N, C-alpha and C positions, 0 to 999 in steps of 0.2 A: 431577591435576588432568588432563586430556586435551587436550591441543593437537594441535586440525584442522586440518590442513595445515602441519605445522611448520614446513616449510623447512629452512632451515642450523638452528635451534635456537634463533636470537635470544632469544625470549620464551620459552621454555623452560630458558634457561640463566640469563636472570634472575629467573623463579622457584624455580629449581632453589637457588638464590644464597640465597633468603628461607626455605629450607627446608620448600618445596613437594614432594610425593613427585611426580613428573613423568613421563607416557607421551607420548609426540608420536607423528604417523604424516604422512605427506607421499605424494606420487604418484610423487613423482623420488628413486630411490636415490640418484642422485648427492648432491641434498640431506639428505639422511638420514644416509649418507655422512661429510658434513660434521656434521649434528647431533648425531649418535653420540661422533665425534671431540672437539666441541668440550663436552660435556655427557655425560660417560662415565657417570657415574651415575645419567643420566635411561633408561628405557627405549624404544626405538624400533623401528618399522614401515613397511615399505611398503605404504598399500595408497588406494585410492582412496574419496575422501569420499563419493561415493553409494555404496559395498558397500563397506563396512570391517567386522571384526569382531574384536572385544577382548573377554576376559573380564571382568574386572573392572567392579562399575559404582565411577562418579567422583563426588566429591560436585560438579562442576565441568569445564567444558569450554569452548573457548575457541578461536577460528576469528579471529584476526586480519590485519591488513596487506591488506586487501579482496582477500582470500583467495576469497570465494564472489563478486566480479565477475568471474571468470572460469570460473565455472558459466555457460553462456548459454541455458540453457534453464530458463524456471519451473520446471516439473515436478522436475528432478535437485536445485532446490534444494531441493524438497520432503524428495526423500530424503534430503538431506544431513541436513531438520532431522530428518527419522524417525529417521536412524541415529544421531545424537546424542541423542536424545532418550530410547533404547532404552538405551544404556549409562550416563545419568544414578542416582543412587538419585534415592528420591522426596523433591524438595524441594529438588533441583541447579540448578544454575546454568548458564546457557550465556549467554556473553557472545562479540558478535561484532564487527566493525565492515563496515560496507559502503560503499561508493562511492555518494553519492546524484546525482540528476541537477544539483544545482548544483553537486558536485562537479566531474562529468565537464564543463557548461558552460566551466565557471571555467579546471579544469586542459587538458583534451584538445581544447576548440573554437578555441580562441584560438592564431595561431600563432608570439607569444611568450612561450610558455608555460615553468615550469619544466621542461616532461619533454622539448621540442623543445631538441637540443643537441645540437652537434657539436663533438668531439676526436678532433684532427688531430695525430699525432705521426710519429717518424720514419718507424717501421716499422707504424706502424697507424692505422689510418684507422676512428671511430665515429660512424654520424649516427643520430638517433631523433627519430622524426616521431610525434604523434599526432591523430587525427580522432575526430570522436563525430558520428553519426547520429542527431538529434534526432526524427524519425520514429520509426526501427523503434530508438531505445534501446541501439544497437551501439557501442561504442570499440575501437579498434583502436592499438596502438602498434606500429609496423614499426623495428626495431633494424638498420641495414646496418653491417655491418663487414670492411676489409678489413686483410687482416694480411702484410706483406713476408715471404717467400719467398725467399731469395738475389734472384732480380734480379725473380722475380714477383709479382704481389700475387693474393693469393687476396679473394674475397669471399663473406659468408655474410650471408642474411638470416635475421630472424628475426621474427615475426611472433606476436602476442598479441592475443585478442580478448578483450573484457571486455563484460558489457553491465550494463546500469543496471535498477535494480527500483523501482518505488515500493512508500512506503511499508504500501501496502494488500495492494499484492502478497505483501511478507513476512511481515505479520501474519498474512494467509491460510493461509500456507503452515505458519507455525509453528503454529498455530491447530491444522488437517488434522495435523499431526506429530503433535499431541499434548501439545503446552505451550500452559498454559492461564492463566498467568501475564505476558502480554506484556507 
């Protein structure tokens, strides 16, 4: 099984423990390092899902944890789907999840949702805030952190953009990429 956008290998580890032969990749070398230590019997590599190359054909591929939402252009979603289709054996299965509009509206649009939070400790402060634009279908998560270094506080913002796609857009992209049983 190929784990597309495997992150730190959490899903890879669970499937490896159930005796599946696993290969995973992610665009972040730091994530792949964590996954490699967590699941030493699996094969991991660093690659961009829009342009990856792996030799063995796979029985199945998966892409979980809303990873596809981080791809903010529909033509790039189709590129990912095409790449996955190219590494699957004939009749292979591709399983993915993606946050749909209802999820963005519920989790990202409200001020009092599960994702927005503030955490204050003696030597660090974190705050996270989400926004979702219904018209453009763009979501943004901004995480601001401050860490105390001696008497000084150092701050850092991390911005994570996501895109919402319709079921029709996804079905069309899958069909264009060569999947016939959508």
